N, CA, C and O of each residue as an XYZ file, in Angstrom:
584
protein
N      90.331     90.957    108.640
C      91.219     91.076    108.588
C      92.396     90.678    108.240
O      93.438     91.307    108.058
N      91.954     88.756    108.105
C      92.817     88.273    106.888
C      93.073     88.851    105.410
O      94.044     88.617    104.690
N      91.941     89.680    105.133
C      91.867     90.495    104.125
C      92.691     91.177    103.424
O      92.995     91.262    102.234
N      93.157     91.902    104.921
C      93.839     92.881    104.408
C      94.861     92.679    104.422
O      95.435     93.587    103.821
N      95.524     91.971    104.776
C      96.903     91.561    104.634
C      97.143     90.990    103.787
O      98.325     91.044    103.446
N      95.984     89.920    102.764
C      96.409     88.807    101.873
C      96.377     90.152    100.862
O      97.302     90.072    100.053
N      95.432     91.567    100.658
C      95.759     92.782    100.112
C      96.767     93.421     99.747
O      97.137     93.913     98.681
N      97.081     93.369    100.547
C      98.534     94.001    101.453
C      99.255     93.279    100.789
O      99.905     93.952     99.989
N      99.522     91.892    100.714
C     100.960     91.497     99.953
C     100.460     91.591     98.954
O     100.983     92.472     98.272
N      99.537     91.020     98.421
C      99.760     91.311     96.744
C      99.720     92.625     95.800
O      99.736     92.887     94.597
N      99.649     93.399     97.223
C      99.984     94.832     96.384
C     101.687     94.689     96.803
O     102.444     94.480     95.855
N     102.158     94.774     97.882
C     103.437     94.067     97.804
C     104.353     93.353     96.224
O     105.257     93.658     95.447
N     103.599     92.519     96.422
C     103.980     91.774     95.523
C     103.802     91.929     94.351
O     104.673     91.934     93.481
N     102.755     92.057     94.228
C     102.790     93.263     93.011
C     104.036     94.345     92.573
O     104.044     94.687     91.391
N     104.752     94.721     93.186
C     105.275     96.287     93.316
C     106.768     95.228     92.846
O     107.442     95.186     91.817
N     106.852     94.313     94.421
C     108.263     93.601     93.726
C     108.450     93.136     92.333
O     109.518     93.157     91.720
N     106.919     92.573     91.741
C     107.360     91.723     90.398
C     107.907     93.042     89.787
O     109.034     93.533     89.717
N     106.569     93.459     89.339
C     107.251     94.942     88.454
C     108.732     95.741     88.609
O     109.532     95.895     87.686
N     108.872     96.123     89.738
C     110.209     96.380     89.656
C     111.439     95.531     89.674
O     112.565     96.020     89.759
N     111.122     93.822     89.566
C     112.180     93.189     88.681
C     112.002     93.416     87.673
O     112.877     94.194     87.292
N     110.892     93.041     86.437
C     110.617     93.480     85.415
C     111.536     95.111     84.202
O     112.262     95.349     83.236
N     110.364     95.968     85.771
C     111.088     96.832     85.602
C     112.773     97.629     85.117
O     113.204     98.497     84.358
N     113.358     96.460     86.327
C     114.955     96.434     85.664
C     115.768     95.295     84.865
O     116.994     95.379     84.799
N     115.087     94.249     84.270
C     115.176     92.912     83.931
C     115.478     93.893     81.970
O     116.483     94.202     81.329
N     113.560     94.063     81.677
C     114.137     94.155     80.273
C     115.035     95.997     79.932
O     115.480     96.370     78.846
N     115.042     96.679     81.070
C     116.286     97.961     80.200
C     116.939     97.008     80.098
O     117.174     96.498     79.002
N     117.455     96.472     81.400
C     119.284     95.503     80.561
C     119.143     94.730     79.608
O     120.203     94.437     79.054
N     118.565     94.444     79.347
C     118.197     93.288     77.972
C     118.175     94.048     76.711
O     118.746     93.726     75.669
N     117.181     95.479     76.998
C     117.877     96.506     76.099
C     118.582     97.703     75.793
O     118.939     98.437     74.872
N     118.606     97.523     77.088
C     120.214     98.225     77.258
C     121.688     97.085     76.396
O     122.741     97.600     76.020
N     121.493     96.096     76.303
C     122.457     94.669     75.715
C     121.853     94.628     74.209
O     122.447     93.900     73.414
N     120.931     95.216     73.838
C     120.832     94.764     72.361
C     120.931     96.259     72.071
O     122.159     96.208     71.996
N     120.758     97.116     71.921
C     120.750     98.602     71.901
C     122.280     99.276     71.961
O     122.900     99.767     71.017
N     122.692     99.154     73.327
C     124.479     99.402     73.424
C     124.015    100.986     73.607
O     122.866    101.331     73.885
N     125.247    101.961     73.377
C     124.651    103.419     74.005
C     124.433    104.104     72.732
O     123.751    105.103     72.503
N     125.184    103.337     71.891
C     124.642    104.085     69.965
C     123.144    104.227     69.735
O     122.601    105.200     69.212
N     122.444    102.947     70.270
C     120.548    103.203     70.389
C     120.215    103.471     71.207
O     119.017    103.748     71.268
N     120.929    103.556     72.225
C     120.086    104.257     73.817
C     119.460    105.584     73.476
O     118.279    105.833     73.232
N     120.706    106.532     73.520
C     121.022    107.734     73.337
C     120.852    108.423     71.741
O     121.045    107.860     70.664
N     120.498    109.587     71.956
C     120.913    110.371     70.755
C     122.905    110.675     70.383
O     123.904    110.498     71.080
N     122.780    110.982     69.530
C     124.513    111.711     69.813
C     124.979    111.911     70.160
O     125.022    113.107     69.869
N     125.789    111.716     70.911
C     127.067    112.871     72.283
C     126.405    113.139     72.788
O     126.803    114.088     73.464
N     124.681    112.740     73.135
C     124.227    113.377     74.557
C     123.180    112.050     75.155
O     122.871    110.953     74.689
N     122.811    112.852     76.520
C     122.380    111.973     77.757
C     121.006    111.805     77.292
O     120.276    110.908     77.715
N     120.570    112.878     76.212
C     119.239    112.329     75.863
C     119.076    110.944     75.505
O     119.996    110.232     75.105
N     117.126    110.353     75.758
C     117.352    109.328     75.362
C     117.165    108.957     73.676
O     117.058    109.928     72.926
N     117.135    107.933     73.230
C     116.681    107.573     72.298
C     115.152    108.203     71.633
O     114.685    109.181     72.217
N     114.383    107.643     70.421
C     113.076    108.196     71.031
C     113.142    106.053     70.410
O     112.046    105.580     70.711
N     113.997    105.015     69.784
C     113.881    103.777     70.259
C     114.127    102.812     71.748
O     113.912    101.611     71.912
N     114.577    103.687     72.581
C     114.716    104.003     73.676
C     113.676    104.450     74.541
O     113.242    103.876     75.540
N     113.268    105.712     73.970
C     111.594    105.719     74.510
C     110.879    105.243     74.237
O     110.145    105.326     75.222
N     110.022    104.278     73.036
C     109.275    103.810     72.386
C     109.885    102.469     74.020
O     109.260    102.499     75.080
N     111.097    101.503     73.815
C     110.781    100.415     74.215
C     110.734    100.283     75.890
O     110.713     99.323     76.661
N     110.729    101.329     76.007
C     110.234    102.271     77.882
C     108.914    102.055     78.513
O     108.634    101.817     79.689
N     107.856    102.245     77.037
C     107.086    102.362     76.563
C     106.338    101.170     77.128
O     105.418    101.247     77.942
N     106.943     99.821     76.494
C     106.742     99.086     76.707
C     106.920     97.993     77.517
O     106.457     96.854     77.576
N     107.927     98.825     78.283
C     108.968     98.600     79.507
C     107.577     98.072     80.659
O     107.126     97.050     81.175
N     107.311     99.649     80.598
C     106.264     99.902     81.534
C     104.641     98.941     81.917
O     104.058     98.420     82.868
N     104.476     99.197     80.330
C     103.196     98.121     80.099
C     103.847     97.171     81.110
O     103.478     97.234     82.282
N     104.481     96.582     80.860
C     104.701     94.683     80.931
C     105.303     95.414     81.970
O     105.149     96.626     81.816
N     105.840     95.144     82.824
C     106.306     95.156     84.327
C     104.768     95.671     85.470
O     104.447     95.225     86.572
N     104.116     96.744     84.618
C     102.992     96.757     85.159
C     102.112     95.741     85.048
O     101.751     95.195     86.090
N     101.746     95.418     84.156
C     100.948     94.247     84.178
C     101.456     93.213     84.681
O     100.630     92.423     85.136
N     102.750     92.866     84.783
C     103.183     91.577     85.857
C     103.116     91.588     86.603
O     102.878     90.558     87.235
N     103.306     93.069     87.315
C     103.095     93.032     88.689
C     101.564     93.234     89.474
O     101.286     93.219     90.673
N     100.339     93.513     87.735
C      99.371     93.295     88.200
C      98.592     92.086     88.224
O      97.486     91.695     88.597
N      99.769     91.606     87.599
C      98.528     90.017     87.558
C      99.382     88.750     88.879
O      99.244     87.566     89.184
N      99.934     89.490     89.152
C     100.901     88.648     90.507
C      99.662     89.147     91.758
O      99.078     88.756     92.769
N      99.755     89.933     91.112
C      98.857     91.434     93.197
C      97.847     89.814     92.796
O      98.228     88.683     93.098
N      96.730     90.102     92.172
C      95.257     90.022     91.885
C      95.244     87.889     92.203
O      94.180     87.405     92.590
N      96.349     87.034     92.002
C      96.717     86.422     92.068
C      97.279     86.199     93.738
O      97.403     85.015     94.050
N      97.623     87.221     94.820
C      97.666     87.166     96.037
C      96.095     87.915     96.119
O      95.034     87.380     96.439
N      96.156     88.256     96.022
C      95.509     89.394     97.098
C      94.080     88.462     97.220
O      93.874     87.562     96.407
N      93.151     88.759     98.279
C      91.446     88.074     98.340
C      90.782     88.574     97.267
O      90.072     87.950     96.478
N      91.156     90.210     97.279
C      89.410     90.573     95.818
C      91.043     92.230     95.532
O      92.130     92.679     95.896
N      89.827     92.355     94.591
C      90.456     93.748     93.549
C      90.586     94.924     94.730
O      91.265     95.950     94.693
N      90.180     94.698     95.220
C      91.278     96.062     96.071
C      92.730     95.578     96.417
O      93.547     96.438     96.090
N      93.009     95.033     96.691
C      94.615     94.875     96.868
C      94.938     95.446     95.106
O      95.595     96.487     95.144
N      94.745     95.168     94.213
C      95.236     95.788     92.514
C      94.904     97.151     92.255
O      95.569     97.822     91.466
N      93.413     97.834     93.182
C      93.376     98.818     93.734
C      94.406    100.125     94.676
O      94.586    101.325     94.470
N      94.808     99.360     95.528
C      96.190     99.911     96.597
C      97.266     99.260     95.653
O      97.916     98.789     96.586
N      98.047     98.817     94.422
C      98.907     98.389     93.876
C      98.312     99.386     92.957
O      98.941    100.316     93.461
N      97.806     99.811     92.276
C      97.455    101.051     91.195
C      97.795    102.597     91.815
O      98.221    103.659     91.361
N      97.443    102.184     92.848
C      96.880    103.263     94.121
C      99.056    104.006     94.101
O      99.559    105.084     93.786
N      99.566    102.818     94.561
C     100.985    102.759     95.219
C     101.694    103.600     94.211
O     102.199    104.699     94.438
N     101.673    102.808     92.790
C     102.340    102.996     91.528
C     102.425    103.960     90.448
O     103.196    103.978     89.488
N     101.149    105.054     90.895
C     100.646    106.283     90.119
C     101.277    107.680     91.858
O     101.824    108.780     91.779
N     100.895    106.982     92.962
C     101.640    108.259     94.118
C     103.268    108.499     93.773
O     104.028    109.434     94.027
N     103.524    106.683     92.781
C     105.116    106.786     93.730
C     106.054    107.065     92.397
O     107.282    107.032     92.327
N     104.934    107.395     91.197
C     104.686    107.818     90.184
C     105.295    109.294     89.654
O     106.130    109.558     88.788
N     104.388    110.263     90.696
C     104.314    111.167     90.688
C     105.073    111.974     91.709
O     105.420    113.141     91.886
N     105.148    111.029     92.183
C     106.576    111.440     93.603
C     107.889    112.008     92.724
O     108.515    113.052     92.908
N     108.145    110.713     91.453
C     109.376    110.568     91.154
C     109.421    111.828     90.174
O     110.395    112.543     89.935
N     107.893    111.936     89.574
C     107.889    113.281     88.194
C     107.779    114.365     89.449
O     108.819    114.935     89.779
N     107.310    114.479     89.718
C     108.211    115.285     90.896
C     109.050    115.863     90.845
O     109.131    116.884     90.163
N     110.094    115.322     91.665
C     111.304    115.047     91.631
C     112.275    115.019     91.098
O     113.459    115.160     91.406
N     111.577    114.771     90.005
C     112.973    114.467     88.554
C     114.184    115.585     88.682
O     114.307    116.600     89.367
N     114.816    115.088     87.942
C     116.029    116.336     87.993
C     116.475    115.366     86.654
O     116.115    114.189     86.636
N     117.346    115.985     85.449
C     117.938    115.041     84.857
C     119.463    114.944     85.169
O     119.806    115.865     85.911
N     120.558    114.041     84.798
C     121.649    114.146     85.528
C     122.415    114.642     84.704
O     123.121    115.639     84.855
N     122.317    113.983     83.807
C     123.800    114.121     82.391
C     123.678    115.184     81.390
O     122.644    115.527     80.817
N     125.312    115.848     81.194
C     125.149    116.926     81.485
C     126.596    116.881     80.420
O     127.283    115.929     80.787
N     127.107    117.454     79.491
C     127.548    117.736     78.470
C     128.078    116.184     77.027
O     127.517    115.307     76.369
N     128.551    116.375     77.106
C     128.643    114.901     75.652
C     129.495    113.912     76.122
O     130.659    114.105     76.473
N     128.834    112.720     76.127
C     127.678    111.439     76.349
C     129.590    110.340     75.450
O     129.906    110.221     74.266
N     130.334    109.810     76.765
C     131.217    109.195     76.212
C     131.042    107.768     75.323
O     130.161    106.984     75.674
N     131.649    107.541     74.501
C     130.538    106.159     73.468
C     131.258    105.281     73.929
O     131.401    104.427     73.054
N     132.002    104.918     75.172
C     131.837    103.698     75.749
C     131.144    103.724     77.179
O     131.557    102.973     78.063
N     130.240    104.469     77.365
C     129.510    103.837     78.204
C     129.188    103.103     78.693
O     128.257    102.533     78.123
N     129.579    102.543     79.949
C     128.636    101.070     80.831
C     127.340    101.685     80.977
O     126.969    102.833     80.730
N     126.515    100.330     81.588
C     124.722    100.591     81.524
C     124.423    101.140     83.182
O     123.268    101.327     83.565
N     125.641    101.368     84.103
C     125.107    102.033     85.628
C     125.867    102.836     85.282
O     125.483    103.280     86.365
N     126.986    103.910     84.656
C     127.177    105.012     84.069
C     125.962    106.042     83.242
O     125.768    107.189     82.841
N     125.222    104.407     83.354
C     123.509    105.431     81.766
C     122.532    105.507     82.655
O     121.527    106.172     82.908
N     123.216    104.517     83.088
C     121.315    105.089     84.676
C     121.566    106.056     85.125
O     120.611    106.709     85.548
N     122.544    106.467     85.223
C     122.665    107.318     86.343
C     122.644    108.786     86.088
O     122.370    109.732     86.825
N     123.213    108.673     84.143
C     122.904    110.198     84.123
C     122.088    110.164     82.445
O     122.509    111.132     81.811
N     121.142    109.385     81.665
C     120.123    109.599     81.395
C     119.062    110.429     80.915
O     118.046    109.779     81.159
N     118.833    111.176     80.535
C     118.153    112.290     80.357
C     116.261    111.593     79.352
O     115.742    111.535     78.237
N     116.042    111.298     80.581
C     114.405    111.426     79.995
C     113.239    112.305     79.161
O     112.508    112.703     80.068
N     112.764    112.745     78.054
C     111.695    113.431     78.044
C     110.446    113.900     79.264
O     109.360    113.329     79.161
N     110.542    114.446     79.863
C     109.701    114.844     80.668
C     108.093    114.337     80.416
O     107.447    113.728     81.268
N     107.623    114.683     79.179
C     106.765    113.615     78.876
C     106.332    112.299     78.528
O     105.224    111.849     78.234
N     107.623    111.719     78.643
C     107.986    109.813     78.953
C     107.048    109.558     81.121
O     106.169    108.953     81.736
N     108.738    111.087     81.362
C     107.977    110.593     82.738
C     106.815    111.122     83.306
O     106.659    110.891     84.505
N     105.994    111.754     82.750
C     104.807    111.504     83.819
C     103.777    111.054     82.282
O     102.805    111.715     81.916
N     104.254    109.903     81.634
C     103.277    109.240     80.843
C     103.710    108.237     81.536
O     103.412    107.179     80.982
N     104.454    108.058     82.793
C     104.654    106.268     83.232
C     103.125    105.911     84.030
O     102.569    104.835     84.251
N     102.634    107.710     84.426
C     101.319    107.149     85.626
C     100.260    106.737     85.384
O      99.558    105.885     85.929
N     100.064    107.691     84.084
C      98.825    106.291     83.606
C      98.961    104.984     82.239
O      98.085    104.642     81.445
N     100.359    104.490     82.366
C     100.888    103.598     81.796
C     101.148    102.210     82.801
O     100.952    101.035     82.492
N     101.613    102.715     83.994
C     101.268    101.723     85.439
C      99.440    101.733     85.426
O      98.657    100.901     84.968
N      99.242    102.786     85.992
C      98.198    101.799     86.429
C      96.878    101.138     84.953
O      95.785    100.617     85.177
N      97.409    101.370     83.769
C      95.921    100.330     82.996
C      96.476     99.228     82.724
O      95.802     98.226     82.488
N      98.580     99.228     82.705
C      99.547     97.995     82.882
C      98.931     97.180     83.814
O      98.326     96.130     83.603
N      99.182     97.882     85.110
C      98.640     96.971     86.169
C      97.074     97.033     86.153
O      96.906     96.245     87.083
N      95.688     97.420     85.749
C      95.052     97.029     85.892
C      94.581     95.611     84.477
O      94.015     94.529     84.628
N      95.146     96.303     83.176
C      95.203     94.723     82.379
C      95.804     93.617     83.311
O      95.083     92.627     83.441
N      97.394     93.607     84.207
C      97.171     92.389     84.331
C      97.149     92.013     85.502
O      97.896     91.196     86.041
N      95.898     92.860     86.144
C      94.710     92.444     86.790
C      93.978     91.702     86.644
O      93.858     90.657     87.285
N      92.983     92.288     85.296
C      92.395     91.189     84.198
C      92.396     89.728     83.478
O      91.557     88.907     83.106
N      93.497     89.837     83.490
C      94.347     88.749     82.731
C      94.213     87.428     84.348
O      94.346     86.204     84.340
N      94.037     87.987     85.039
C      94.802     87.365     86.706
C      93.158     86.704     87.144
O      92.871     85.643     87.698
N      92.270     87.829     86.630
C      91.042     87.021     87.065
C      90.215     88.408     87.974
O      89.020     88.394     88.270
N      91.032     89.364     88.250
C      90.381     90.184     89.212
C      90.170     91.328     88.924
O      90.226     91.216     87.699
N      89.931     92.543     89.134
C      90.344     94.192     88.963
C      88.978     94.383     87.949
O      88.721     95.483     87.460
């Protein structure tokens, strides 16, 4: 029973770490790129630079989560629970994804307004699933389990 709780705790910790990294890195990207670098001109569609950065964010966040999970989990099953949660959660997010922003984007949009209105391409929304799995697996292997 102790193994179960350590694996579950590792998966929860891994998810929390992934969520924290997946908030901090895009915040830093926004500060560097601003609205003009994050979006296509006069649009809520994310730019090529933002999309490329987002792929890096997904991989780094999942790797950090996989690393943290594997350090706490009793065995590699904890990492596989984390991967399952990330993939199932990502699939639900992708199925429920509705691009929000309509019309022209104002030039002085703030970060939180941008978060609620950005339109990512569907290929990127679905690419999150395998990227999360690969990133978490990589992080778990770096930690020595997985």
